[in-house]
N, C-alpha and C positions, 0 to 999 in steps of 0.2 A: 707245551713249553713256549714262552715268548721268544721271538727272534732276538739273538744277542745284538746289542748295540755296537756297531762297528766303531773302531778307533778313528778319531779325527785325523786328518793329515798332520804329519809332523812338521811344525813350522818353527822358525827361529824368532818369531815375534808373536805378541798377543793378537787375539781377534776380538774386536770391539764391534758389537752390534748396535748400529745407530737407530734401529727402528724395529723393536719387537712390540708385542701387544698383550695386554691383559683383557680378558673377557669378563665383564662384570656379571656377578650373580644378581640379576635384576630385582628379585624380591628383597634381597639384603640391601642393595643400593637404594631402593625406594624407601626403606626404613631409615637409612642414613639421611637421605634428602629431607624426609619428614622431620627428623631431629634438628637439622641445621637450618632448614628453610621453611618449614611449616607444611600444612596439609595441602594448600593450593598447588605448590610446586610439585609435591610428591604425587598427588592424585592426577595431575594433568601432564606430567613430563612424558610418560610413555603412552598415555591413553589418548593424547590429542592427535588427530589425523594431520595436524598442521606441522608436526615435527619434521616430516620429510617434504610435505607439499610446499612448505614455505620457501624452499629453495627454488622452485620453478613457477609458483603461482598456479600449478595444475594439480590434479589429483594423483595420489600414489596408489598403485595397485599392489596387493599382496598376491602371493602365489595361489591363494585360495579363492581369489575373486573370480566369480563366474564369467563376468563380462570382460574378457581379457583384451578385446580389440577396441575398446572404447577410445575414441580419438581424444587426445589431450591428456591421457593418463599414461603413467610409466610404471613398469614393474620394478619393485624394490628388491634388494638382496634377499636370497633365501638359501638355506643350507650353507651358511657362510662360515661355519666353524669346522674344525678338523673332524674327519671321520674315524680316526683312530682313537681308541679308548684312552690310552695313556697320554697322547698328545692333547686330546680334548680336555682332560682333567688338568694337564699342565697349563693350559691357557687360562683356566680359572684360578689356579693355585700357584702364586709366585714362590711359595715355599717348596713346592714340588719342582718347579723350574730351577730353583736354587740347587737342589740336590742333583739335577741332571745336567748342569752347565758344563761340566768337564766332558761328559759323554757326548753332548751336542757339539762341543768344540768351541764354546764361547767363553772368553775370560770376563767379559762385562757386557751388559745390555741395558739400553734405555727403553723402557716399556711405556707405550702410549695407550690411552683408554680406547675402547672400541665404540662406545656410544657418546664419546665426548663431543664430537662435532654435531650430533643430533641435539645435544644440550646447547652448545654454543650458537647454533643456528635457529633456535626457537624464537618465534616472533614476539612472544609475550615476555616482557622484561622480567617480571617476578619469577616466572618459570625458568627462563634462561639463566639468570644469575643464581637462582637458588639451586638449580640442578647442577650447574658447574661447581658451586661451592660444595654440594653434596658429593659429587664424583671425586673431587680433590681430597676431601676428608676420607672417603672410602679408600682411595689409592694410598694415601699416607698411612692409614691404619694397616692395610693389607701387606705393605712392603716394609713395615717397621722391623728393624733388626736384620735386614737383608742387604744393606747398603754397600757391603764390600763386593757384591757381585752384580748388583742391579740398582737402577733408580727409576722411579716413575716420573712421567711428565704430567704436569698440571694443565688442565684445559682452561683457556682464557677466553671469555666472551668479548666481542669487539664491536657490538652495535654502536657503542659510544666510547670515546676515549676514557671517560670517567669510570665506566664499569670495568674496562680493561685494566686501568691503573689500580682500582680497588682489589681486583682478584689477583693481580700480580703481587701486590704488597702482601696480601693474605697468604697466598700460596708459597711465595718465596720467604717472606719475612716471618710468618707465623708457623706455617706447616713445614718449612724447610726444604721445599722443592728446589732442585738444581736445573731442571729442564721444564720447558713449557711448550704448549701447543696452542697456537692462535688460529681463530677462524679468519681466513683471508679473503673470503668471498661472502659478503653480507647481502642477503636478499632484502631489498627495501621496496616499499609500496607507494611512497610519496615522492613526487607528485603522480607517478605511475610506476608500475613494477619495473625495477632495474636492479643491477648488481654492482655493488660498491666494492672495489678492490683495495680500498683503504689508502693507498699511497699516491693515487692520481684521481683528480676530479671528484674527490669525496665530499660529502656534506660536512665532514669534520676534519679538524687538523689532528692527525695522529702522531705528529712529531713528539709530543710528550710521552707517548707509548714507546716509541723507538728509543727515546732517551732513557726512560725508566728501565727498559730491558738492558741497555748498555750499562747503566749504573748498578743494576742488580746482578750483572754478569751472567745473563741467560741468553742463549741464542734463540732466534725466532724460528720455530719449526712450524711448518704448515703442510697439510695435505687435504685441502678442501675438495670434496667430490663435486663433480659437475653433472651428475646423473639427473635427468629431468630437465636440463637446460638446453635450449636450442635443438640441435639434431641428435642429441643423446637421450632419446625419450621413447624407446620401444616399449609397447605395452605387453609384449610376449617374450622378449629375450633379454634377460638380465645381463648376459655376457656382452651383448651389443651395447648396452648402457655403460658397462664397467670399463670396457677397453678405452684407454686414453683419458679416463675421467680425472685422474690425479695430475697427469701431465698438463691437461688443459687448465686446471685450476692453478698449477704452479707457474705455467707460462704467463697467465694473465697477471699474477701477482709480481713476477719477476719483471715484466715489462713496465708495470706501474712503478716499481722500485727504481728502475732506470730513468724513465721519462719524468717521474715526479721528483727526482733528485735525492731520494732517500739513501740510495746506495752511496752517493757522493757525499752527502751531509753527515752520514754516520759510518765512516770507514772502519770503525772498530766493531761494528755489529755484524754478526754472522747470521745468515739465513739458510735454513735447510728446507728443501722442497722434497718431500718424502713420497715414496711409492710411485713416482712417475718416470723413473729412469733418467738418463742423461742425454739421450739423443735430441730431445726437444731443446735442451740448453745449447747444443751445438748449432741447431737450426736458428735459434734466437740470436746467438752471437753473430752468425752470418747475416741474418736479416738486418740486425742493427747496423752492422758495418756497411752493408749495401745501401741502406736508406740514408745513413749519414753521408756517405760519399756523394749521393745524388741530391739530398735535401737538407742535410744538417749544416748548422753554422752558416758560413758565407756561401756554401754550395747552393743554397736555395736561390740565391740571386741569379744563377744561371738559367733558371726557368721563368724569370720575369718576362711577361709579354712585351714590356717596354723595350726590350732588347731587339725586337723584331724591326728590321729595316723596312719602313713602309713602302719605299719606292721599289725595292727588290721584290717585296711581297706582291705588290700590285702587278709588276711585270710578269712574275711567275704565274700568277693566276690568269693574266690576260693571254699568255702564250700556251698554257697547259690546261686551263680550266674547262674549255669547251663551252657549249651553249649554256650549261646549267650553272657553272661556277665562275665564268669570266666577267659577270656583271660587276662593275666597280664598287657599287654600294655594298653588295654581298661580300666581296672580297675584303673590304675594310672592316665589316662587322666580324668576319671570321677571324681576323687578326686578334681580336680581343676575346675570343671564345675561351671559357674557363678562367677568365680574369676576375676571380671572386675571392681574393685572399682574406683571411681573418686578420684581426689587428696585430697578432703576434705571428710572424712568419716562420720562425725557427722552432720546429717541434722538439728539438734537442736543447732548448734554451736552459732548462733546469737540470739537465742530466749530468753536467760536469764533463761531457765528452767534447773535446776540442779537436781530436783526431781519432781515427779508427782504433789506434793502439790503446786508447783510454778504456776501451771496452774490457780488455783483459784486467785492468786495474779494478773496475767495478765488479767484475765477476770473481775477484779474489775472495770475497766474502760469501759466495754462493756455493752451497753444497747440495749435491743431487743424490737423493736416495734411490739406490738400485737394488733390486732383489737378487738373491743368490743365483737364480736360474736365468737372469737377464743376459742374453748372448751378445748384447751390443754395448757393454760397458767399455770395451776397447775404444769406441768412437770418441769417448771423452778425452782420450790421450792421443789418438791418431786421427787427425782430421785436417782437411785442406787449409783451415784457418791458422794452424800452428798454435792454437790456444789449448792449454791443458786445463780442462775442467776438473772438478773435485767430486767424483762419485764416491759415495760412502755406502758400505754394506748395510742394507736394511733387511733383516731376516724375514720380517712379517710373520714370525711365529705367533700362533694363536688364531690365525685366520685360514680360510680354505686354501689359499695360495700355496701353503706349505703342507705337502702330503705326508712328510715324515721329517720331524724336527732333527733327527739324527743326520740327515743328509744335507743340511743347509751349507755347512762349510765345504763338504765334498763337492756340491754343485758349483759353488763359487770357484773352487780350485780347478775345476775343469777348464776354466778360462786359461790357466797356465798350461795345463796338460795338452790343450789343443793349440797352443801357440798364440793365443789371442792377447795374453798379458804376460809381461815379464814378471819375474819374482819380485822385483822392486815395485812395479806398479800394483801387483797384488797386495803387497804390504801397505802401500798408500791407500788402496781401496778398503781393506779390511782392518786397518790399524791406524796408520798415521793421520789420515784425514778425519776419520771419526773422532780421534783424540783432539785434533786441532779445532774441529767444529765447536766443541764445548770447552776445551782447555784454553783456547785463546780468549774466551770470554771470562773464564773462571779458572785460574791456574790450580786451584785446589779441588777441582771437579773430581779428579780421580784419586785423591788422597785416601789412603786406607784400603785401596783395591789392589788386586793382583797386577794391575798395569801401572801402578803409581810410579815406580822407579823408571820404567820405560817412558811414561808420559812426561815426567820431569825433565829427562834428558832431551826428549824431542822438542818440548816447548822452549827449553833453554837455547836450543839451536835456531829457533825462529820458526 
């Protein structure tokens, strides 16, 4: 006899899952890609070794590769799906998830593709855009008729603004998607291998993409993995590569949004950094405040070597320099050490930050996906900065992280039972802020769902 599914905690509010997953049936998906994008995209999307290697410029190892300790290679995910029969089937079958929603304790869920970022990161333009178009067609067909309890997120390639705009228009305008997933870390090879985080120092101007997302009423959701990049490249330990991977990708993009001025120029646009937790957001806010206080705006002038009093400097070196540092010519040279400023002195010049308090304003559109078993959600609310971040529940159902889908809401509610979150903050985490993430972009996002009345009231209050 199967184990009875436990009842979800009794709550006075809905539970909205900001990040679940569909696991694609790869043979069927390949057929869909073939129909919408042709043989080249279908035949090379999963067969090309470049799908993962393109992220790091190095080789990817599978768990079956014999030479596991080859330098410059990194081991890719393996056994990445649920080990329970019912949960594994649920990951493939949104219709089955639909039937289990009440037992799991979710009123509504946003489902993201599992191989979407492999498609969006492919270096070949035809394969990349064709695979993304195929995945979105597959997701739209698979979730048709289930929109009162779930919606899928379309995957948007971003190697160029034009391809992003084309797929945004097709996914939202033609296929009817309400949520999207963008690739926020683009691996480029010219003039040498590097990583483009889109919002700062990019080869392209992505403002048209941010404007189109605003116009279409879709939040920019990201969770680019950074496995294989830098120090996250073990050839023998997948867990070593996985820990921190989404937080690193999210932090890189969030910093770019701030320093590049995107968060300031597009105040109506919401951004969701999924699967990385919220603690990195607290650290980032603290680091931004600390750097601004020392180097931002007019504060950078305090470090100008021209402020140094040459007579006092010479006297100090003469009296305290000893035989090696007291020589007048050397002391004069040291006065200008590190005097190598760029043409633009203020790193915060485009950010919109005029005082440290502005950081909270920019973070108002940032939402941080936290899984149910994350014990550090409370740091988003209680931190020395006095800034309340916006963590949102991301169940991650469909992947190995969730050992039993029935326990997702229970695990999240343990934060209340253990005194880490108040009931009001739990409501914000599992309901209000997931609704605001999408509902502030599109007030009709939850129309026709079990949370429609609650969402309308919440959004009307601001």
